[in-house]
PADOLUM-283433 format. One record per atom (N, C-alpha, C, CB): atom name; residue in three letters; residue number from 1; x, y, z. Coordinates in nm, 3 decimals, padded with zeros to 5 digits. Glycine has a CB too. Example, Ala and Ser with C-alpha at 12.3 -4.5 7.8 and 13.67 -1.06 7.14 Angstrom:
<nodes>
['N', 'ALA', 1, [01.319, -00.569, 00.780]]
['CA', 'ALA', 1, [01.230, -00.450, 00.780]]
['C', 'ALA', 1, [01.320, -00.330, 00.780]]
['CB', 'ALA', 1, [01.131, -00.447, 00.905]]
['N', 'SER', 2, [01.285, -00.225, 00.708]]
['CA', 'SER', 2, [01.367, -00.106, 00.714]]
['C', 'SER', 2, [01.290, 00.003, 00.787]]
['CB', 'SER', 2, [01.408, -00.060, 00.572]]
</nodes>
This chain:
<nodes>
['N', 'MET', 1, [-03.496, 04.857, 08.790]]
['CA', 'MET', 1, [-03.627, 04.797, 08.801]]
['C', 'MET', 1, [-03.618, 04.646, 08.792]]
['CB', 'MET', 1, [-03.720, 04.852, 08.693]]
['N', 'VAL', 2, [-03.531, 04.597, 08.704]]
['CA', 'VAL', 2, [-03.518, 04.453, 08.687]]
['C', 'VAL', 2, [-03.462, 04.390, 08.814]]
['CB', 'VAL', 2, [-03.428, 04.420, 08.566]]
['N', 'VAL', 3, [-03.389, 04.465, 08.893]]
['CA', 'VAL', 3, [-03.338, 04.416, 09.021]]
['C', 'VAL', 3, [-03.440, 04.438, 09.132]]
['CB', 'VAL', 3, [-03.204, 04.485, 09.056]]
['N', 'ALA', 4, [-03.504, 04.554, 09.132]]
['CA', 'ALA', 4, [-03.597, 04.589, 09.240]]
['C', 'ALA', 4, [-03.721, 04.501, 09.243]]
['CB', 'ALA', 4, [-03.638, 04.734, 09.227]]
['N', 'LEU', 5, [-03.778, 04.470, 09.127]]
['CA', 'LEU', 5, [-03.902, 04.392, 09.126]]
['C', 'LEU', 5, [-03.881, 04.249, 09.176]]
['CB', 'LEU', 5, [-03.960, 04.389, 08.986]]
['N', 'PRO', 6, [-03.775, 04.179, 09.135]]
['CA', 'PRO', 6, [-03.752, 04.047, 09.194]]
['C', 'PRO', 6, [-03.724, 04.054, 09.345]]
['CB', 'PRO', 6, [-03.636, 03.979, 09.124]]
['N', 'GLU', 7, [-03.655, 04.160, 09.388]]
['CA', 'GLU', 7, [-03.629, 04.176, 09.532]]
['C', 'GLU', 7, [-03.759, 04.188, 09.609]]
['CB', 'GLU', 7, [-03.540, 04.299, 09.557]]
['N', 'ARG', 8, [-03.862, 04.242, 09.546]]
['CA', 'ARG', 8, [-03.993, 04.256, 09.610]]
['C', 'ARG', 8, [-04.080, 04.132, 09.589]]
['CB', 'ARG', 8, [-04.065, 04.380, 09.556]]
['N', 'GLY', 9, [-04.024, 04.031, 09.524]]
['CA', 'GLY', 9, [-04.096, 03.906, 09.505]]
['C', 'GLY', 9, [-04.198, 03.907, 09.392]]
['CB', 'GLY', 9, [-04.165, 03.871, 09.630]]
['N', 'LEU', 10, [-04.189, 04.004, 09.301]]
['CA', 'LEU', 10, [-04.287, 04.014, 09.193]]
['C', 'LEU', 10, [-04.258, 03.918, 09.078]]
['CB', 'LEU', 10, [-04.292, 04.156, 09.140]]
['N', 'PHE', 11, [-04.133, 03.881, 09.060]]
['CA', 'PHE', 11, [-04.095, 03.770, 08.973]]
['C', 'PHE', 11, [-03.951, 03.733, 09.006]]
['CB', 'PHE', 11, [-04.109, 03.808, 08.820]]
['N', 'GLY', 12, [-03.915, 03.610, 08.977]]
['CA', 'GLY', 12, [-03.783, 03.562, 09.013]]
['C', 'GLY', 12, [-03.679, 03.593, 08.906]]
['CB', 'GLY', 12, [-03.787, 03.413, 09.037]]
['N', 'SER', 13, [-03.553, 03.598, 08.946]]
['CA', 'SER', 13, [-03.448, 03.627, 08.849]]
['C', 'SER', 13, [-03.436, 03.516, 08.745]]
['CB', 'SER', 13, [-03.314, 03.647, 08.921]]
['N', 'ASP', 14, [-03.461, 03.390, 08.784]]
['CA', 'ASP', 14, [-03.460, 03.281, 08.686]]
['C', 'ASP', 14, [-03.572, 03.298, 08.584]]
['CB', 'ASP', 14, [-03.473, 03.144, 08.756]]
['N', 'GLU', 15, [-03.689, 03.341, 08.633]]
['CA', 'GLU', 15, [-03.802, 03.366, 08.545]]
['C', 'GLU', 15, [-03.769, 03.478, 08.446]]
['CB', 'GLU', 15, [-03.928, 03.402, 08.627]]
['N', 'TRP', 16, [-03.708, 03.585, 08.497]]
['CA', 'TRP', 16, [-03.670, 03.697, 08.412]]
['C', 'TRP', 16, [-03.568, 03.653, 08.306]]
['CB', 'TRP', 16, [-03.613, 03.813, 08.496]]
['N', 'THR', 17, [-03.468, 03.578, 08.348]]
['CA', 'THR', 17, [-03.364, 03.533, 08.256]]
['C', 'THR', 17, [-03.425, 03.448, 08.144]]
['CB', 'THR', 17, [-03.257, 03.453, 08.330]]
['N', 'ALA', 18, [-03.515, 03.357, 08.180]]
['CA', 'ALA', 18, [-03.580, 03.273, 08.079]]
['C', 'ALA', 18, [-03.663, 03.357, 07.982]]
['CB', 'ALA', 18, [-03.669, 03.167, 08.146]]
['N', 'MET', 19, [-03.738, 03.453, 08.034]]
['CA', 'MET', 19, [-03.822, 03.537, 07.947]]
['C', 'MET', 19, [-03.737, 03.625, 07.856]]
['CB', 'MET', 19, [-03.915, 03.624, 08.031]]
['N', 'LEU', 20, [-03.630, 03.681, 07.908]]
['CA', 'LEU', 20, [-03.543, 03.765, 07.827]]
['C', 'LEU', 20, [-03.474, 03.680, 07.719]]
['CB', 'LEU', 20, [-03.437, 03.835, 07.915]]
['N', 'GLY', 21, [-03.428, 03.561, 07.755]]
['CA', 'GLY', 21, [-03.366, 03.473, 07.657]]
['C', 'GLY', 21, [-03.462, 03.438, 07.545]]
['CB', 'GLY', 21, [-03.317, 03.346, 07.724]]
['N', 'ASN', 22, [-03.588, 03.415, 07.580]]
['CA', 'ASN', 22, [-03.689, 03.386, 07.479]]
['C', 'ASN', 22, [-03.711, 03.505, 07.388]]
['CB', 'ASN', 22, [-03.821, 03.345, 07.545]]
['N', 'GLU', 23, [-03.714, 03.624, 07.444]]
['CA', 'GLU', 23, [-03.732, 03.746, 07.365]]
['C', 'GLU', 23, [-03.617, 03.763, 07.265]]
['CB', 'GLU', 23, [-03.740, 03.869, 07.457]]
['N', 'ILE', 24, [-03.497, 03.735, 07.309]]
['CA', 'ILE', 24, [-03.380, 03.749, 07.222]]
['C', 'ILE', 24, [-03.388, 03.646, 07.108]]
['CB', 'ILE', 24, [-03.249, 03.731, 07.302]]
['N', 'LYS', 25, [-03.430, 03.524, 07.140]]
['CA', 'LYS', 25, [-03.442, 03.420, 07.037]]
['C', 'LYS', 25, [-03.550, 03.453, 06.935]]
['CB', 'LYS', 25, [-03.472, 03.284, 07.101]]
['N', 'VAL', 26, [-03.663, 03.503, 06.983]]
['CA', 'VAL', 26, [-03.780, 03.526, 06.898]]
['C', 'VAL', 26, [-03.764, 03.649, 06.811]]
['CB', 'VAL', 26, [-03.904, 03.538, 06.983]]
['N', 'ARG', 27, [-03.706, 03.753, 06.864]]
['CA', 'ARG', 27, [-03.696, 03.881, 06.794]]
['C', 'ARG', 27, [-03.568, 03.890, 06.714]]
['CB', 'ARG', 27, [-03.704, 03.997, 06.892]]
['N', 'SER', 28, [-03.578, 03.939, 06.593]]
['CA', 'SER', 28, [-03.456, 03.972, 06.520]]
['C', 'SER', 28, [-03.432, 04.120, 06.540]]
['CB', 'SER', 28, [-03.468, 03.935, 06.367]]
['N', 'VAL', 29, [-03.308, 04.158, 06.555]]
['CA', 'VAL', 29, [-03.273, 04.297, 06.582]]
['C', 'VAL', 29, [-03.217, 04.358, 06.454]]
['CB', 'VAL', 29, [-03.170, 04.308, 06.698]]
['N', 'PRO', 30, [-03.266, 04.475, 06.415]]
['CA', 'PRO', 30, [-03.214, 04.539, 06.293]]
['C', 'PRO', 30, [-03.063, 04.558, 06.299]]
['CB', 'PRO', 30, [-03.282, 04.674, 06.271]]
['N', 'ALA', 31, [-02.999, 04.536, 06.189]]
['CA', 'ALA', 31, [-02.852, 04.546, 06.181]]
['C', 'ALA', 31, [-02.801, 04.687, 06.204]]
['CB', 'ALA', 31, [-02.805, 04.498, 06.045]]
['N', 'ILE', 32, [-02.887, 04.788, 06.188]]
['CA', 'ILE', 32, [-02.840, 04.926, 06.204]]
['C', 'ILE', 32, [-02.815, 04.964, 06.349]]
['CB', 'ILE', 32, [-02.940, 05.022, 06.144]]
['N', 'LEU', 33, [-02.862, 04.883, 06.443]]
['CA', 'LEU', 33, [-02.840, 04.913, 06.583]]
['C', 'LEU', 33, [-02.699, 04.874, 06.624]]
['CB', 'LEU', 33, [-02.944, 04.842, 06.671]]
['N', 'THR', 34, [-02.645, 04.945, 06.721]]
['CA', 'THR', 34, [-02.511, 04.912, 06.770]]
['C', 'THR', 34, [-02.518, 04.782, 06.849]]
['CB', 'THR', 34, [-02.454, 05.027, 06.857]]
['N', 'PRO', 35, [-02.404, 04.718, 06.874]]
['CA', 'PRO', 35, [-02.407, 04.591, 06.948]]
['C', 'PRO', 35, [-02.471, 04.604, 07.087]]
['CB', 'PRO', 35, [-02.267, 04.538, 06.963]]
['N', 'ALA', 36, [-02.454, 04.716, 07.157]]
['CA', 'ALA', 36, [-02.510, 04.731, 07.291]]
['C', 'ALA', 36, [-02.660, 04.758, 07.287]]
['CB', 'ALA', 36, [-02.440, 04.843, 07.366]]
['N', 'ARG', 37, [-02.705, 04.830, 07.187]]
['CA', 'ARG', 37, [-02.845, 04.873, 07.182]]
['C', 'ARG', 37, [-02.945, 04.758, 07.169]]
['CB', 'ARG', 37, [-02.864, 04.967, 07.068]]
['N', 'PRO', 38, [-02.918, 04.654, 07.090]]
['CA', 'PRO', 38, [-03.019, 04.548, 07.081]]
['C', 'PRO', 38, [-03.055, 04.488, 07.216]]
['CB', 'PRO', 38, [-02.970, 04.439, 06.990]]
['N', 'THR', 39, [-02.956, 04.471, 07.303]]
['CA', 'THR', 39, [-02.983, 04.414, 07.435]]
['C', 'THR', 39, [-03.071, 04.508, 07.516]]
['CB', 'THR', 39, [-02.852, 04.386, 07.509]]
['N', 'ILE', 40, [-03.043, 04.637, 07.509]]
['CA', 'ILE', 40, [-03.123, 04.735, 07.583]]
['C', 'ILE', 40, [-03.266, 04.737, 07.529]]
['CB', 'ILE', 40, [-03.060, 04.875, 07.573]]
['N', 'VAL', 41, [-03.281, 04.746, 07.399]]
['CA', 'VAL', 41, [-03.413, 04.751, 07.337]]
['C', 'VAL', 41, [-03.490, 04.623, 07.366]]
['CB', 'VAL', 41, [-03.403, 04.774, 07.186]]
['N', 'THR', 42, [-03.426, 04.509, 07.348]]
['CA', 'THR', 42, [-03.490, 04.380, 07.371]]
['C', 'THR', 42, [-03.526, 04.364, 07.519]]
['CB', 'THR', 42, [-03.399, 04.265, 07.327]]
['N', 'GLY', 43, [-03.435, 04.403, 07.606]]
['CA', 'GLY', 43, [-03.461, 04.393, 07.750]]
['C', 'GLY', 43, [-03.576, 04.481, 07.793]]
['CB', 'GLY', 43, [-03.338, 04.429, 07.828]]
['N', 'LEU', 44, [-03.580, 04.603, 07.744]]
['CA', 'LEU', 44, [-03.688, 04.694, 07.779]]
['C', 'LEU', 44, [-03.822, 04.643, 07.726]]
['CB', 'LEU', 44, [-03.660, 04.834, 07.724]]
['N', 'ARG', 45, [-03.822, 04.594, 07.604]]
['CA', 'ARG', 45, [-03.944, 04.540, 07.544]]
['C', 'ARG', 45, [-03.997, 04.425, 07.629]]
['CB', 'ARG', 45, [-03.918, 04.492, 07.398]]
['N', 'ARG', 46, [-03.910, 04.334, 07.666]]
['CA', 'ARG', 46, [-03.950, 04.219, 07.747]]
['C', 'ARG', 46, [-03.993, 04.264, 07.886]]
['CB', 'ARG', 46, [-03.836, 04.117, 07.756]]
['N', 'PHE', 47, [-03.919, 04.357, 07.944]]
['CA', 'PHE', 47, [-03.953, 04.406, 08.078]]
['C', 'PHE', 47, [-04.094, 04.462, 08.080]]
['CB', 'PHE', 47, [-03.853, 04.512, 08.124]]
['N', 'LYS', 48, [-04.129, 04.542, 07.980]]
['CA', 'LYS', 48, [-04.263, 04.601, 07.974]]
['C', 'LYS', 48, [-04.369, 04.492, 07.960]]
['CB', 'LYS', 48, [-04.274, 04.701, 07.857]]
['N', 'ARG', 49, [-04.340, 04.388, 07.882]]
['CA', 'ARG', 49, [-04.435, 04.278, 07.867]]
['C', 'ARG', 49, [-04.454, 04.201, 07.996]]
['CB', 'ARG', 49, [-04.389, 04.184, 07.757]]
['N', 'VAL', 50, [-04.345, 04.176, 08.067]]
['CA', 'VAL', 50, [-04.352, 04.103, 08.193]]
['C', 'VAL', 50, [-04.433, 04.182, 08.295]]
['CB', 'VAL', 50, [-04.211, 04.074, 08.248]]
['N', 'VAL', 51, [-04.404, 04.311, 08.306]]
['CA', 'VAL', 51, [-04.475, 04.396, 08.401]]
['C', 'VAL', 51, [-04.625, 04.397, 08.371]]
['CB', 'VAL', 51, [-04.418, 04.540, 08.397]]
['N', 'ALA', 52, [-04.661, 04.408, 08.244]]
['CA', 'ALA', 52, [-04.804, 04.407, 08.206]]
['C', 'ALA', 52, [-04.864, 04.269, 08.231]]
['CB', 'ALA', 52, [-04.821, 04.447, 08.058]]
['N', 'HIS', 53, [-04.794, 04.163, 08.191]]
['CA', 'HIS', 53, [-04.845, 04.027, 08.207]]
['C', 'HIS', 53, [-04.866, 03.992, 08.354]]
['CB', 'HIS', 53, [-04.749, 03.926, 08.144]]
['N', 'LYS', 54, [-04.775, 04.033, 08.440]]
['CA', 'LYS', 54, [-04.784, 04.003, 08.582]]
['C', 'LYS', 54, [-04.885, 04.092, 08.654]]
['CB', 'LYS', 54, [-04.648, 04.019, 08.647]]
['N', 'GLY', 55, [-04.939, 04.192, 08.585]]
['CA', 'GLY', 55, [-05.035, 04.282, 08.648]]
['C', 'GLY', 55, [-04.972, 04.384, 08.740]]
['CB', 'GLY', 55, [-05.134, 04.202, 08.724]]
['N', 'ILE', 56, [-04.840, 04.404, 08.727]]
['CA', 'ILE', 56, [-04.771, 04.503, 08.809]]
['C', 'ILE', 56, [-04.812, 04.643, 08.766]]
['CB', 'ILE', 56, [-04.617, 04.486, 08.799]]
['N', 'ALA', 57, [-04.825, 04.662, 08.636]]
['CA', 'ALA', 57, [-04.875, 04.787, 08.578]]
['C', 'ALA', 57, [-04.934, 04.753, 08.442]]
['CB', 'ALA', 57, [-04.760, 04.897, 08.565]]
['N', 'ASP', 58, [-05.042, 04.821, 08.407]]
['CA', 'ASP', 58, [-05.102, 04.795, 08.277]]
['C', 'ASP', 58, [-05.029, 04.874, 08.169]]
['CB', 'ASP', 58, [-05.252, 04.830, 08.278]]
['N', 'ARG', 59, [-05.060, 04.842, 08.044]]
['CA', 'ARG', 59, [-04.991, 04.907, 07.932]]
['C', 'ARG', 59, [-05.014, 05.059, 07.930]]
['CB', 'ARG', 59, [-05.037, 04.847, 07.799]]
['N', 'ALA', 60, [-05.131, 05.104, 07.971]]
['CA', 'ALA', 60, [-05.159, 05.248, 07.974]]
['C', 'ALA', 60, [-05.068, 05.319, 08.075]]
['CB', 'ALA', 60, [-05.308, 05.274, 08.009]]
['N', 'THR', 61, [-05.048, 05.258, 08.190]]
['CA', 'THR', 61, [-04.959, 05.315, 08.291]]
['C', 'THR', 61, [-04.816, 05.317, 08.241]]
['CB', 'THR', 61, [-04.968, 05.237, 08.423]]
['N', 'LEU', 62, [-04.775, 05.208, 08.178]]
['CA', 'LEU', 62, [-04.640, 05.203, 08.121]]
['C', 'LEU', 62, [-04.621, 05.312, 08.016]]
['CB', 'LEU', 62, [-04.612, 05.066, 08.060]]
['N', 'ALA', 63, [-04.721, 05.334, 07.934]]
['CA', 'ALA', 63, [-04.714, 05.438, 07.831]]
['C', 'ALA', 63, [-04.705, 05.577, 07.896]]
['CB', 'ALA', 63, [-04.837, 05.431, 07.737]]
['N', 'ARG', 64, [-04.782, 05.599, 08.003]]
['CA', 'ARG', 64, [-04.776, 05.728, 08.075]]
['C', 'ARG', 64, [-04.634, 05.754, 08.127]]
['CB', 'ARG', 64, [-04.876, 05.729, 08.192]]
['N', 'TYR', 65, [-04.575, 05.652, 08.187]]
['CA', 'TYR', 65, [-04.440, 05.669, 08.241]]
['C', 'TYR', 65, [-04.337, 05.685, 08.130]]
['CB', 'TYR', 65, [-04.402, 05.549, 08.328]]
['N', 'HIS', 66, [-04.356, 05.613, 08.021]]
['CA', 'HIS', 66, [-04.265, 05.627, 07.906]]
['C', 'HIS', 66, [-04.267, 05.771, 07.857]]
['CB', 'HIS', 66, [-04.305, 05.530, 07.792]]
['N', 'ASP', 67, [-04.387, 05.825, 07.838]]
['CA', 'ASP', 67, [-04.400, 05.963, 07.791]]
['C', 'ASP', 67, [-04.343, 06.062, 07.892]]
['CB', 'ASP', 67, [-04.546, 05.996, 07.763]]
['N', 'ALA', 68, [-04.366, 06.036, 08.021]]
['CA', 'ALA', 68, [-04.314, 06.125, 08.125]]
['C', 'ALA', 68, [-04.161, 06.126, 08.124]]
['CB', 'ALA', 68, [-04.366, 06.082, 08.264]]
['N', 'TRP', 69, [-04.100, 06.007, 08.108]]
['CA', 'TRP', 69, [-03.954, 06.000, 08.100]]
['C', 'TRP', 69, [-03.903, 06.074, 07.979]]
['CB', 'TRP', 69, [-03.908, 05.854, 08.096]]
['N', 'ASP', 70, [-03.973, 06.064, 07.867]]
['CA', 'ASP', 70, [-03.933, 06.139, 07.748]]
['C', 'ASP', 70, [-03.933, 06.288, 07.775]]
['CB', 'ASP', 70, [-04.025, 06.107, 07.629]]
['N', 'ARG', 71, [-04.040, 06.338, 07.838]]
['CA', 'ARG', 71, [-04.049, 06.481, 07.868]]
['C', 'ARG', 71, [-03.939, 06.523, 07.966]]
['CB', 'ARG', 71, [-04.187, 06.516, 07.926]]
['N', 'ALA', 72, [-03.915, 06.440, 08.067]]
['CA', 'ALA', 72, [-03.811, 06.473, 08.166]]
['C', 'ALA', 72, [-03.674, 06.474, 08.099]]
['CB', 'ALA', 72, [-03.813, 06.371, 08.282]]
['N', 'ALA', 73, [-03.649, 06.379, 08.011]]
['CA', 'ALA', 73, [-03.520, 06.373, 07.942]]
['C', 'ALA', 73, [-03.500, 06.494, 07.852]]
['CB', 'ALA', 73, [-03.509, 06.245, 07.859]]
['N', 'GLU', 74, [-03.607, 06.539, 07.788]]
['CA', 'GLU', 74, [-03.597, 06.655, 07.698]]
['C', 'GLU', 74, [-03.557, 06.781, 07.773]]
['CB', 'GLU', 74, [-03.728, 06.677, 07.626]]
['N', 'ARG', 75, [-03.603, 06.798, 07.896]]
['CA', 'ARG', 75, [-03.575, 06.921, 07.970]]
['C', 'ARG', 75, [-03.449, 06.912, 08.057]]
['CB', 'ARG', 75, [-03.693, 06.956, 08.058]]
['N', 'THR', 76, [-03.389, 06.792, 08.063]]
['CA', 'THR', 76, [-03.272, 06.771, 08.149]]
['C', 'THR', 76, [-03.144, 06.795, 08.071]]
['CB', 'THR', 76, [-03.273, 06.629, 08.208]]
['N', 'PRO', 77, [-03.055, 06.880, 08.123]]
['CA', 'PRO', 77, [-02.926, 06.902, 08.056]]
['C', 'PRO', 77, [-02.846, 06.772, 08.048]]
['CB', 'PRO', 77, [-02.845, 07.010, 08.129]]
['N', 'HIS', 78, [-02.769, 06.757, 07.941]]
['CA', 'HIS', 78, [-02.686, 06.640, 07.921]]
['C', 'HIS', 78, [-02.595, 06.619, 08.043]]
['CB', 'HIS', 78, [-02.602, 06.653, 07.792]]
['N', 'GLY', 79, [-02.593, 06.496, 08.092]]
['CA', 'GLY', 79, [-02.507, 06.461, 08.204]]
['C', 'GLY', 79, [-02.572, 06.476, 08.340]]
['CB', 'GLY', 79, [-02.385, 06.545, 08.200]]
['N', 'ALA', 80, [-02.684, 06.547, 08.347]]
['CA', 'ALA', 80, [-02.754, 06.564, 08.474]]
['C', 'ALA', 80, [-02.850, 06.446, 08.495]]
['CB', 'ALA', 80, [-02.832, 06.698, 08.477]]
['N', 'PRO', 81, [-02.876, 06.410, 08.619]]
['CA', 'PRO', 81, [-02.971, 06.301, 08.645]]
['C', 'PRO', 81, [-03.112, 06.340, 08.600]]
['CB', 'PRO', 81, [-02.970, 06.263, 08.794]]
['N', 'ILE', 82, [-03.182, 06.246, 08.544]]
['CA', 'ILE', 82, [-03.321, 06.270, 08.503]]
['C', 'ILE', 82, [-03.411, 06.246, 08.622]]
['CB', 'ILE', 82, [-03.362, 06.179, 08.382]]
['N', 'GLU', 83, [-03.493, 06.345, 08.655]]
['CA', 'GLU', 83, [-03.586, 06.334, 08.767]]
['C', 'GLU', 83, [-03.727, 06.361, 08.716]]
['CB', 'GLU', 83, [-03.549, 06.434, 08.881]]
['N', 'LEU', 84, [-03.817, 06.269, 08.749]]
['CA', 'LEU', 84, [-03.958, 06.287, 08.711]]
['C', 'LEU', 84, [-04.025, 06.382, 08.808]]
['CB', 'LEU', 84, [-04.032, 06.151, 08.707]]
['N', 'THR', 85, [-04.108, 06.470, 08.753]]
['CA', 'THR', 85, [-04.190, 06.560, 08.835]]
['C', 'THR', 85, [-04.334, 06.547, 08.787]]
['CB', 'THR', 85, [-04.139, 06.708, 08.826]]
['N', 'ALA', 86, [-04.427, 06.608, 08.859]]
['CA', 'ALA', 86, [-04.568, 06.603, 08.822]]
['C', 'ALA', 86, [-04.589, 06.661, 08.683]]
['CB', 'ALA', 86, [-04.653, 06.679, 08.925]]
['N', 'ARG', 87, [-04.514, 06.762, 08.647]]
['CA', 'ARG', 87, [-04.533, 06.824, 08.515]]
['C', 'ARG', 87, [-04.495, 06.731, 08.401]]
['CB', 'ARG', 87, [-04.453, 06.952, 08.504]]
['N', 'ASP', 88, [-04.409, 06.633, 08.429]]
['CA', 'ASP', 88, [-04.372, 06.536, 08.325]]
['C', 'ASP', 88, [-04.489, 06.444, 08.288]]
['CB', 'ASP', 88, [-04.252, 06.452, 08.372]]
['N', 'PHE', 89, [-04.585, 06.433, 08.379]]
['CA', 'PHE', 89, [-04.702, 06.348, 08.353]]
['C', 'PHE', 89, [-04.816, 06.425, 08.288]]
['CB', 'PHE', 89, [-04.750, 06.286, 08.482]]
['N', 'ALA', 90, [-04.802, 06.557, 08.276]]
['CA', 'ALA', 90, [-04.905, 06.639, 08.212]]
['C', 'ALA', 90, [-04.904, 06.614, 08.062]]
['CB', 'ALA', 90, [-04.883, 06.789, 08.242]]
['N', 'ALA', 91, [-05.020, 06.628, 08.001]]
['CA', 'ALA', 91, [-05.029, 06.610, 07.854]]
['C', 'ALA', 91, [-04.942, 06.713, 07.785]]
['CB', 'ALA', 91, [-05.177, 06.622, 07.804]]
['N', 'LYS', 92, [-04.893, 06.675, 07.668]]
['CA', 'LYS', 92, [-04.805, 06.764, 07.592]]
['C', 'LYS', 92, [-04.874, 06.891, 07.554]]
['CB', 'LYS', 92, [-04.754, 06.697, 07.469]]
</nodes>
């Protein structure tokens, strides 16, 4: 998504880099996370903020997709690709 949205002209890679760098500076990451996880968590947090701020998707839509991905991941066997279906968007 971070590659696809700039390719579509929704924000520039320089803009993304600056926003992500700011997120890393501003946020402290709990020490219990592994070295790789803080970058993923921080990047995802910033990505969701950028998408909402730019009006690409509102927070409610992002929450719907987040929940759908959780449901899809729960039903997907380990190692298999996660695919969203209409049932993943249904209420729990």
